[in-house]
N, CA, C and O of each residue as an XYZ file, in Angstrom:
696
protein
N       3.226     17.128     -7.743
C       2.045     16.220     -7.580
C       2.289     15.005     -8.484
O       2.714     15.153     -9.630
N       2.024     13.830     -7.972
C       2.136     12.627     -8.695
C       1.103     12.501     -9.786
O      -0.014     12.990     -9.616
N       1.413     11.885    -10.870
C       0.471     11.720    -11.967
C      -0.648     10.746    -11.640
O      -0.430      9.734    -10.973
N      -1.836     11.055    -12.110
C      -2.969     10.228    -11.970
C      -2.987      9.272    -13.224
O      -2.481      9.640    -14.284
N      -3.554      8.092    -13.088
C      -3.633      7.227    -14.213
C      -4.772      6.217    -14.156
O      -5.182      5.789    -13.077
N      -5.260      5.857    -15.279
C      -6.223      4.724    -15.427
C      -5.358      3.520    -15.633
O      -4.422      3.551    -16.432
N      -5.677      2.374    -14.871
C      -4.999      1.136    -15.058
C      -5.993      0.068    -15.401
O      -7.077     -0.013    -14.823
N      -5.589     -0.790    -16.398
C      -6.429     -1.932    -16.738
C      -5.803     -3.174    -16.115
O      -4.637     -3.507    -16.325
N      -6.663     -3.843    -15.326
C      -6.212     -5.031    -14.528
C      -6.701     -6.313    -15.242
O      -7.290     -6.290    -16.323
N      -6.414     -7.397    -14.568
C      -6.842     -8.748    -15.083
C      -8.324     -8.696    -15.371
O      -9.098     -8.150    -14.584
N      -8.728     -9.268    -16.505
C     -10.121     -9.370    -16.853
C     -10.672     -8.051    -17.420
O     -11.880     -7.938    -17.626
N      -9.831     -7.076    -17.672
C     -10.253     -5.790    -18.248
C     -10.813     -4.835    -17.252
O     -11.318     -3.785    -17.648
N     -10.756     -5.134    -15.961
C     -11.208     -4.150    -14.904
C     -10.362     -2.934    -14.990
O      -9.160     -3.027    -15.239
N     -10.963     -1.772    -14.787
C     -10.252     -0.508    -14.797
C     -10.343      0.180    -13.438
O     -11.397      0.200    -12.802
N      -9.247      0.726    -13.022
C      -9.264      1.520    -11.777
C      -8.537      2.854    -12.076
O      -7.712      2.942    -12.985
N      -8.860      3.835    -11.315
C      -8.212      5.155    -11.410
C      -7.315      5.225    -10.210
O      -7.778      5.096     -9.077
N      -6.013      5.429    -10.441
C      -5.028      5.532     -9.386
C      -4.583      7.011     -9.254
O      -4.232      7.653    -10.244
N      -4.606      7.519     -8.044
C      -4.186      8.905     -7.784
C      -3.655      9.006     -6.375
O      -3.883      8.123     -5.548
N      -2.947     10.081     -6.106
C      -2.525     10.333     -4.702
C      -3.722     10.472     -3.767
O      -4.768     10.990     -4.157
N      -3.564     10.019     -2.573
C      -4.592     10.252     -1.516
C      -4.587     11.736     -1.179
O      -3.546     12.392     -1.156
N      -5.822     12.253     -0.913
C      -5.984     13.666     -0.600
C      -6.577     13.790      0.862
O      -7.109     12.833      1.423
N      -6.454     14.962      1.401
C      -7.000     15.196      2.751
C      -8.534     14.909      2.843
O      -9.051     14.455      3.864
N      -9.194     15.195      1.749
C     -10.669     14.994      1.787
C     -11.111     13.550      1.534
O     -12.301     13.307      1.337
N     -10.183     12.588      1.535
C     -10.427     11.184      1.336
C     -10.751     10.411      2.620
O     -10.851      9.184      2.614
N     -10.904     11.126      3.676
C     -11.168     10.435      5.005
C     -12.320      9.514      4.914
O     -12.198      8.364      5.337
N     -13.413      9.921      4.403
C     -14.592      9.050      4.372
C     -14.375      7.888      3.405
O     -14.820      6.782      3.711
N     -13.727      8.066      2.275
C     -13.379      6.964      1.376
C     -12.529      5.930      2.092
O     -12.761      4.729      1.958
N     -11.548      6.391      2.848
C     -10.647      5.494      3.603
C     -11.373      4.768      4.659
O     -11.128      3.578      4.858
N     -12.301      5.443      5.388
C     -13.110      4.801      6.439
C     -13.942      3.677      5.842
O     -13.955      2.563      6.364
N     -14.633      3.968      4.755
C     -15.454      2.958      4.145
C     -14.631      1.783      3.650
O     -15.032      0.630      3.810
N     -13.507      2.061      3.063
C     -12.635      1.004      2.556
C     -12.181      0.074      3.661
O     -12.294     -1.147      3.545
N     -11.672      0.648      4.719
C     -11.184     -0.161      5.843
C     -12.314     -0.973      6.537
O     -12.149     -2.129      6.927
N     -13.489     -0.269      6.663
C     -14.610     -0.944      7.305
C     -15.091     -2.175      6.490
O     -15.603     -3.146      7.049
N     -14.911     -2.101      5.167
C     -15.432     -3.172      4.275
C     -14.409     -4.283      4.100
O     -14.741     -5.298      3.488
N     -13.162     -4.149      4.611
C     -12.201     -5.218      4.532
C     -12.640     -6.368      5.408
O     -13.213     -6.144      6.474
N     -12.392     -7.573      4.993
C     -12.657     -8.737      5.847
C     -11.802     -8.652      7.053
O     -10.817     -7.913      7.068
N     -12.147     -9.387      8.068
C     -11.333     -9.454      9.296
C      -9.923     -9.922      8.962
O      -8.962     -9.402      9.530
N      -9.765    -10.908      8.039
C      -8.458    -11.379      7.667
C      -7.605    -10.314      6.992
O      -6.421    -10.148      7.285
N      -8.245     -9.607      6.085
C      -7.527     -8.528      5.367
C      -7.101     -7.415      6.291
O      -5.995     -6.894      6.150
N      -7.955     -7.028      7.245
C      -7.603     -6.055      8.250
C      -6.453     -6.554      9.105
O      -5.511     -5.825      9.415
N      -6.564     -7.829      9.477
C      -5.545     -8.461     10.308
C      -4.164     -8.425      9.612
O      -3.150     -8.087     10.223
N      -4.163     -8.786      8.307
C      -2.903     -8.768      7.581
C      -2.398     -7.344      7.433
O      -1.202     -7.094      7.587
N      -3.279     -6.419      7.141
C      -2.829     -5.029      6.912
C      -2.274     -4.388      8.195
O      -1.259     -3.692      8.164
N      -2.953     -4.635      9.311
C      -2.510     -3.918     10.586
C      -1.757     -4.853     11.529
O      -1.485     -4.488     12.672
N      -1.420     -6.052     11.061
C      -0.643     -7.028     11.928
C      -1.337     -7.295     13.221
O      -0.679     -7.493     14.242
N      -2.645     -7.308     13.218
C      -3.352     -7.605     14.444
C      -4.818     -7.327     14.280
O      -5.297     -7.123     13.164
N      -5.553     -7.316     15.402
C      -6.963     -7.308     15.426
C      -7.565     -5.866     15.408
O      -8.319     -5.516     16.316
N      -7.252     -5.063     14.424
C      -7.839     -3.726     14.322
C      -9.176     -3.852     13.625
O      -9.256     -4.430     12.541
N     -10.211     -3.331     14.218
C     -11.570     -3.397     13.580
C     -11.922     -2.082     12.939
O     -12.525     -2.072     11.866
N     -11.569     -0.964     13.556
C     -11.889      0.373     13.011
C     -10.760      1.325     13.403
O     -10.102      1.172     14.432
N     -10.572      2.321     12.523
C      -9.592      3.386     12.884
C     -10.318      4.560     13.478
O     -11.481      4.812     13.162
N      -9.646      5.264     14.322
C     -10.203      6.494     14.895
C     -10.240      7.623     13.825
O      -9.607      7.506     12.776
N     -10.970      8.686     14.099
C     -10.973      9.771     13.207
C      -9.567     10.346     12.983
O      -9.161     10.667     11.866
N      -8.844     10.456     14.113
C      -7.462     10.996     14.064
C      -6.561     10.137     13.212
O      -5.748     10.672     12.457
N      -6.678      8.780     13.307
C      -5.893      7.867     12.493
C      -6.257      8.010     11.017
O      -5.378      8.008     10.154
N      -7.531      8.130     10.733
C      -7.947      8.273      9.360
C      -7.425      9.600      8.765
O      -6.960      9.647      7.626
N      -7.515     10.649      9.551
C      -7.037     11.956      9.024
C      -5.522     11.898      8.822
O      -5.004     12.472      7.864
N      -4.820     11.217      9.705
C      -3.373     11.076      9.534
C      -3.106     10.300      8.231
O      -2.246     10.712      7.451
N      -3.805      9.209      7.980
C      -3.665      8.427      6.739
C      -3.825      9.286      5.518
O      -3.176      9.043      4.500
N      -4.702     10.319      5.599
C      -5.021     11.088      4.445
C      -4.262     12.428      4.367
O      -4.448     13.199      3.426
N      -3.414     12.690      5.358
C      -2.603     13.921      5.342
C      -1.228     13.566      4.760
O      -0.287     13.295      5.506
N      -1.121     13.567      3.502
C       0.082     13.135      2.779
C       0.909     14.317      2.311
O       0.393     15.192      1.616
N       2.166     14.360      2.672
C       2.981     15.540      2.208
C       3.721     15.265      0.893
O       4.427     16.139      0.390
N       3.566     14.056      0.333
C       4.211     13.597     -0.881
C       5.740     13.784     -0.927
O       6.347     13.949     -1.985
N       6.321     13.748      0.274
C       7.718     13.712      0.323
C       8.182     12.661      1.386
O       8.841     11.676      1.055
N       7.832     12.901      2.607
C       8.164     11.917      3.640
C       7.108     10.846      3.812
O       7.374      9.767      4.342
N       5.935     11.153      3.367
C       4.888     10.141      3.300
C       4.111     10.301      2.038
O       3.841     11.416      1.592
N       3.733      9.131      1.431
C       3.043      9.142      0.201
C       2.028      7.997      0.211
O       2.284      6.950      0.805
N       0.878      8.189     -0.442
C      -0.101      7.154     -0.539
C      -0.862      7.336     -1.851
O      -1.224      8.441     -2.257
N      -1.075      6.216     -2.471
C      -1.901      6.154     -3.730
C      -3.178      5.352     -3.399
O      -3.128      4.321     -2.729
N      -4.318      5.860     -3.893
C      -5.537      5.161     -3.775
C      -5.985      4.667     -5.150
O      -5.742      5.314     -6.169
N      -6.632      3.528     -5.155
C      -7.257      3.004     -6.404
C      -8.726      3.073     -6.240
O      -9.284      2.626     -5.238
N      -9.390      3.666     -7.282
C     -10.803      3.935     -7.232
C     -11.450      3.158     -8.355
O     -11.011      3.221     -9.503
N     -12.544      2.392     -8.003
C     -13.414      1.763     -8.960
C     -14.295      2.809     -9.522
O     -15.033      3.457     -8.780
N     -14.250      3.007    -10.827
C     -15.041      4.079    -11.428
C     -16.343      3.533    -12.099
O     -16.995      4.236    -12.871
N     -16.687      2.284    -11.786
C     -17.851      1.713    -12.447
C     -19.200      2.251    -11.979
O     -20.202      2.122    -12.683
N     -19.224      2.852    -10.799
C     -20.428      3.401    -10.248
C     -20.442      4.888    -10.449
O     -19.526      5.460    -11.041
N     -21.529      5.538     -9.933
C     -21.634      7.005    -10.088
C     -20.559      7.763     -9.264
O     -20.187      8.883     -9.612
N     -20.085      7.163     -8.212
C     -18.987      7.740     -7.416
C     -17.878      6.741     -7.270
O     -18.133      5.546     -7.117
N     -16.689      7.190     -7.312
C     -15.522      6.242     -7.153
C     -15.557      5.623     -5.787
O     -15.793      6.313     -4.795
N     -15.329      4.350     -5.718
C     -15.161      3.603     -4.496
C     -13.752      3.172     -4.325
O     -13.178      2.607     -5.256
N     -13.157      3.400     -3.198
C     -11.753      2.996     -2.940
C     -11.720      1.485     -2.860
O     -12.450      0.876     -2.078
N     -10.830      0.860     -3.709
C     -10.644     -0.568     -3.674
C      -9.257     -0.977     -3.398
O      -8.956     -2.171     -3.409
N      -8.366     -0.024     -3.143
C      -7.040     -0.384     -2.765
C      -6.205      0.840     -2.386
O      -6.535      1.951     -2.800
N      -5.158      0.668     -1.629
C      -4.259      1.774     -1.224
C      -2.859      1.220     -0.969
O      -2.684      0.119     -0.446
N      -1.920      1.984     -1.338
C      -0.477      1.720     -1.071
C       0.131      2.933     -0.516
O      -0.139      4.033     -0.997
N       0.953      2.789      0.492
C       1.530      3.987      1.126
C       2.912      3.718      1.637
O       3.299      2.580      1.904
N       3.657      4.814      1.770
C       4.955      4.683      2.511
C       5.101      5.841      3.427
O       4.495      6.897      3.245
N       5.954      5.618      4.463
C       6.402      6.645      5.425
C       7.946      6.545      5.432
O       8.513      5.513      5.792
N       8.591      7.626      5.033
C      10.050      7.662      4.856
C      10.734      7.948      6.155
O      10.198      8.654      7.009
N      11.954      7.386      6.317
C      12.838      7.709      7.377
C      14.044      8.420      6.708
O      14.972      7.741      6.269
N      14.050      9.762      6.623
C      15.061     10.489      5.914
C      16.502     10.203      6.354
O      17.428     10.247      5.543
N      16.683      9.903      7.682
C      18.063      9.613      8.198
C      18.580      8.350      7.574
O      19.772      8.265      7.279
N      17.740      7.362      7.359
C      18.202      6.068      6.820
C      17.996      5.977      5.289
O      18.529      5.073      4.646
N      17.229      6.906      4.720
C      17.020      6.868      3.301
C      16.080      5.764      2.796
O      16.015      5.438      1.611
N      15.342      5.201      3.804
C      14.401      4.147      3.396
C      12.972      4.536      3.785
O      12.755      5.567      4.421
N      12.001      3.703      3.396
C      10.613      3.976      3.748
C       9.917      2.678      3.976
O      10.147      1.685      3.286
N       9.017      2.705      5.008
C       8.192      1.525      5.262
C       6.899      1.633      4.451
O       6.261      2.685      4.412
N       6.526      0.525      3.805
C       5.384      0.579      2.944
C       4.251     -0.340      3.556
O       4.500     -1.227      4.372
N       3.054     -0.064      3.113
C       1.877     -0.874      3.442
C       0.910     -0.885      2.259
O       0.738      0.145      1.606
N       0.314     -1.950      1.985
C      -0.713     -2.096      1.015
C      -1.972     -2.827      1.534
O      -1.895     -3.725      2.373
N      -3.091     -2.416      1.014
C      -4.327     -3.149      1.287
C      -5.178     -3.129      0.035
O      -5.269     -2.116     -0.659
N      -5.794     -4.252     -0.240
C      -6.627     -4.387     -1.412
C      -8.020     -4.914     -0.955
O      -8.082     -5.867     -0.179
N      -9.107     -4.317     -1.418
C     -10.457     -4.780     -1.109
C     -10.570     -6.279     -1.466
O     -10.041     -6.729     -2.483
N     -11.247     -7.009     -0.632
C     -11.346     -8.453     -0.788
C     -11.809     -8.838     -2.211
O     -11.250     -9.763     -2.801
N     -12.793     -8.163     -2.754
C     -13.321     -8.473     -4.079
C     -12.342     -8.130     -5.205
O     -12.539     -8.557     -6.343
N     -11.294     -7.366     -4.903
C     -10.380     -6.915     -5.882
C      -9.050     -7.658     -5.810
O      -8.145     -7.404     -6.606
N      -8.937     -8.576     -4.852
C      -7.691     -9.330     -4.762
C      -7.523    -10.306     -5.903
O      -8.507    -10.809     -6.447
N      -6.286    -10.576     -6.267
C      -5.940    -11.513     -7.376
C      -6.339    -10.997     -8.729
O      -6.622    -11.784     -9.632
N      -6.368     -9.698     -8.891
C      -6.705     -9.078    -10.178
C      -5.593     -8.231    -10.688
O      -5.753     -7.626    -11.748
N      -4.462     -8.136    -10.011
C      -3.320     -7.330    -10.411
C      -3.300     -5.945     -9.808
O      -2.392     -5.172    -10.114
N      -4.269     -5.587     -8.955
C      -4.279     -4.257     -8.388
C      -3.087     -4.084     -7.442
O      -2.509     -2.999     -7.393
N      -2.703     -5.123     -6.690
C      -1.500     -4.997     -5.839
C      -0.272     -4.629     -6.644
O       0.523     -3.787     -6.227
N      -0.115     -5.267     -7.811
C       1.062     -4.927     -8.664
C       1.007     -3.477     -9.143
O       2.021     -2.780     -9.132
N      -0.162     -3.028     -9.558
C      -0.268     -1.666    -10.083
C       0.042     -0.633     -8.987
O       0.823      0.298     -9.185
N      -0.588     -0.829     -7.849
C      -0.345      0.119     -6.703
C       1.114      0.082     -6.242
O       1.699      1.137     -5.995
N       1.713     -1.098     -6.121
C       3.108     -1.172     -5.719
C       4.033     -0.554     -6.727
O       5.012      0.087     -6.347
N       3.758     -0.723     -7.998
C       4.576     -0.095     -9.003
C       4.474      1.381     -8.912
O       5.514      2.026     -9.051
N       3.361      1.996     -8.697
C       3.197      3.440     -8.501
C       4.030      3.892     -7.327
O       4.735      4.898     -7.409
N       3.954      3.176     -6.265
C       4.717      3.524     -5.035
C       6.230      3.443     -5.263
O       6.965      4.349     -4.868
N       6.681      2.403     -5.876
C       8.070      2.208     -6.211
C       8.597      3.332     -7.094
O       9.644      3.925     -6.835
N       7.834      3.598     -8.138
C       8.285      4.666     -9.079
C       8.348      6.027     -8.360
O       9.308      6.778     -8.525
N       7.338      6.323     -7.581
C       7.306      7.613     -6.836
C       8.450      7.693     -5.866
O       9.129      8.718     -5.795
N       8.682      6.638     -5.116
C       9.788      6.628     -4.115
C      11.135      6.787     -4.817
O      11.979      7.562     -4.367
N      11.337      6.077     -5.892
C      12.627      6.179     -6.625
C      12.836      7.624     -7.100
O      13.911      8.202     -6.936
N      11.779      8.186     -7.692
C      11.852      9.550     -8.239
C      12.146     10.622     -7.124
O      12.646     11.713     -7.401
N      11.816     10.254     -5.883
C      11.961     11.152     -4.775
C      13.115     10.813     -3.834
O      13.148     11.249     -2.683
N      14.063     10.020     -4.354
C      15.343      9.813     -3.642
C      15.299      8.773     -2.542
O      16.245      8.683     -1.760
N      14.202      7.958     -2.447
C      14.183      6.944     -1.436
C      15.112      5.770     -1.934
O      15.008      5.329     -3.079
N      15.987      5.306     -1.060
C      16.956      4.305     -1.478
C      16.441      2.882     -1.389
O      16.845      2.022     -2.172
N      15.557      2.629     -0.445
C      14.988      1.293     -0.302
C      13.631      1.356      0.346
O      13.297      2.285      1.082
N      12.845      0.311      0.038
C      11.547      0.152      0.668
C      11.486     -1.150      1.449
O      12.091     -2.145      1.053
N      10.774     -1.144      2.531
C      10.625     -2.384      3.295
C       9.237     -2.431      3.859
O       8.553     -1.414      3.970
N       8.823     -3.645      4.220
C       7.593     -3.895      4.912
C       7.732     -5.072      5.860
O       8.456     -6.030      5.588
N       7.027     -4.984      6.974
C       7.005     -6.083      7.907
C       5.626     -6.734      7.849
O       4.599     -6.101      8.091
N       5.646     -8.025      7.517
C       4.371     -8.727      7.276
C       4.279     -9.967      8.036
O       5.310    -10.520      8.418
N       3.077    -10.468      8.295
C       2.858    -11.768      8.926
C       3.401    -12.838      7.973
O       3.180    -12.768      6.764
N       4.088    -13.795      8.506
C       4.644    -14.895      7.742
C       3.505    -15.645      7.017
O       3.726    -16.258      5.972
N       2.332    -15.587      7.565
C       1.193    -16.303      6.986
C       0.567    -15.600      5.843
O      -0.304    -16.163      5.180
N       0.979    -14.358      5.569
C       0.386    -13.555      4.473
C       1.017    -13.979      3.156
O       1.967    -13.357      2.679
N       0.488    -15.028      2.585
C       1.046    -15.593      1.322
C       0.881    -14.646      0.164
O       1.739    -14.642     -0.718
N      -0.165    -13.836      0.103
C      -0.342    -12.915     -1.025
C       0.792    -11.875     -0.982
O       1.300    -11.515     -2.044
N       1.215    -11.373      0.198
C       2.342    -10.469      0.221
C       3.634    -11.106     -0.106
O       4.513    -10.481     -0.698
N       3.771    -12.341      0.266
C       5.006    -13.086     -0.061
C       5.112    -13.186     -1.590
O       6.199    -12.972     -2.126
N       4.058    -13.494     -2.290
C       4.059    -13.658     -3.733
C       4.305    -12.311     -4.414
O       5.051    -12.243     -5.390
N       3.686    -11.239     -3.909
C       3.923     -9.931     -4.471
C       5.376     -9.473     -4.289
O       5.995     -8.941     -5.212
N       5.892     -9.687     -3.107
C       7.274     -9.275     -2.823
C       8.219    -10.089     -3.747
O       9.193     -9.528     -4.248
N       7.964    -11.352     -3.975
C       8.798    -12.173     -4.848
C       8.729    -11.657     -6.282
O       9.754    -11.557     -6.955
N       7.536    -11.332     -6.748
C       7.365    -10.794     -8.152
C       8.188     -9.562     -8.362
O       8.725     -9.344     -9.448
N       8.298     -8.735     -7.316
C       8.985     -7.437     -7.480
C      10.457     -7.482     -7.050
O      11.148     -6.463     -7.089
N      10.924     -8.639     -6.650
C      12.346     -8.804     -6.312
C      12.771     -8.358     -4.947
O      13.950     -8.076     -4.731
N      11.830     -8.283     -3.997
C      12.141     -7.985     -2.630
C      12.968     -9.150     -2.014
O      12.732    -10.313     -2.340
N      13.908     -8.836     -1.149
C      14.603     -9.808     -0.361
C      13.701    -10.071      0.921
O      12.906     -9.215      1.309
N      13.851    -11.221      1.526
C      13.058    -11.427      2.746
C      13.920    -12.109      3.806
O      14.823    -12.895      3.517
N      13.601    -11.773      5.002
C      14.248    -12.382      6.167
C      13.233    -12.466      7.305
O      12.232    -11.749      7.308
N      13.491    -13.321      8.243
C      12.656    -13.366      9.439
C      12.870    -12.167     10.296
O      13.997    -11.685     10.417
N      11.797    -11.654     10.912
C      11.916    -10.564     11.813
C      12.569    -11.041     13.159
O      11.991    -11.865     13.867
N      13.742    -10.523     13.484
C      14.390    -11.002     14.683
C      13.578    -10.797     15.963
O      13.786    -11.495     16.955
N      12.658     -9.844     15.933
C      11.846     -9.548     17.133
C      10.593    -10.390     17.206
O       9.959    -10.484     18.258
N      10.225    -11.017     16.066
C       8.999    -11.785     16.036
C       9.058    -12.831     14.940
O       8.958    -12.473     13.767
N       9.216    -14.113     15.267
C       9.424    -15.148     14.240
C       8.160    -15.403     13.401
O       8.210    -16.122     12.402
N       7.050    -14.819     13.805
C       5.811    -14.902     13.038
C       5.689    -13.870     11.978
O       4.664    -13.762     11.306
N       6.774    -13.079     11.820
C       6.766    -11.984     10.792
C       7.974    -12.070      9.903
O       9.014    -12.603     10.290
N       7.830    -11.537      8.700
C       8.892    -11.455      7.743
C       9.138     -9.997      7.427
O       8.223     -9.175      7.475
N      10.367     -9.685      7.107
C      10.733     -8.271      6.663
C      11.114     -8.429      5.202
O      12.012     -9.197      4.857
N      10.414     -7.686      4.347
C      10.782     -7.680      2.914
C      11.435     -6.342      2.594
O      10.988     -5.300      3.074
N      12.491     -6.366      1.784
C      13.172     -5.112      1.423
C      13.581     -5.184     -0.042
O      13.977     -6.233     -0.552
N      13.469     -4.003     -0.717
C      13.939     -3.852     -2.064
C      14.769     -2.595     -2.119
O      14.389     -1.552     -1.588
N      15.910     -2.711     -2.770
C      16.797     -1.587     -3.027
C      16.309     -0.877     -4.304
O      16.074     -1.524     -5.324
N      16.160      0.462     -4.238
C      15.693      1.218     -5.394
C      16.859      1.855     -6.141
O      16.706      2.269     -7.290
N      18.004      1.937     -5.506
C      19.163      2.581     -6.123
C      20.324      1.512     -6.123
O      20.686      0.986     -5.070
N      20.862      1.228     -7.270
C      21.909      0.179     -7.323
C      23.157      0.437     -6.448
O      23.874     -0.506     -6.111
N      23.415      1.682     -6.085
C      24.617      2.008     -5.342
C      24.375      1.931     -3.803
O      25.255      2.310     -3.030
N      23.186      1.441     -3.359
C      22.934      1.363     -1.921
C      23.050     -0.049     -1.448
O      22.871     -0.319     -0.260
């Protein structure tokens, strides 16, 4: 089981980061439903407005080996509210994993993306993942800045010039 941790973000905001659990389906639904149309568009590379129950359950069914996800919870209220999530799905044959991040609109530009991505990178590295990649809209400037801060390489997606592929090697020998 991955370690849980409290993280202090820009401005002293605190979030609790832990692995996603099967019983987080309602937290995930509320989180996605509250994302702005632009944030959902960036996260899902298109016009997704809501996820089905099956999709939400799949997002929360994490085996912590081939797929992993961390949720960030705002602890300022009586119940934690999901304010961010970072996940990967591994391809064991290739030794890599595709990642995805989403941050609640009110929590963007506060360092939560950095905290979640660092959790994901550390966990992937500890579990033998050789590289991480993500396919993003070229217009997603926040993801471009995050990828640059973490040292991801980028290239145009040969199948869609409106997208970029970011990749980071986690093992120096790969």
